[in-house]
N, C-alpha and C positions, 0 to 999 in steps of 0.2 A: 940704215943710217937714220931714216926718219923717225921709225922706231924710238931710237935711242934718244932723239933730239925731244919727242913728245914725253918721254919716258921721265927726263931729266929736268923739264920743263912742270911736269907735273908734281914732281919730287921738290922743287922752289916753291911753286903755289901751295902744296901742303903744308912746307916748313913754313912760311909767310902765315897761312892761318893760322897754325898754332901759335907763333909767335904774337899775332893779335890777340888770339883767345887768352894766352897766359896775361897778356898785358891789358885785358878786360876785366878778367878775374882778380886782378892785384889793383887795380884801380876802385873796381864797386867793395871790394874786402878792404880797402883801406878808406874807403867813404863809410861803410859801415862801424868801422873799429872806432875812428873820428867821433862819428853821433853817439857811441856808448861808452867811451873812455871819459872820465874825469875831466872838468875844463880844467884849466890854468889861471890861478888867481879866484876872486869873489872871495865871499865871507869865509867859507868852508876850508880854505887853501893854508889856513894856519902861516900867515904873511906877517904876523905880529902888528898890523894895521890898523886893528881895531880897536874898541875900545877898552883900556887896561880897568877891571873891577875887581882887582886885588886890593886896593885900598879903601873900598866902600865896605861898610859894615852891613851885615843884612837885618832889615827888620821886619818883623811879624807885622802882620794889623789883626 
């Protein structure tokens, strides 16, 4: 009976370690993805909040 109890305890510990490992991989992957993905907003986000140059005539010097 004690061997069965220690086997079940080891199985639970293994499951918890695997769950923690998967959570850590997900956390690190999310941090990396957020650092390399384009940011929301800013000048290059095409939010139409910049200066409108359509009515300005280009002049060459």
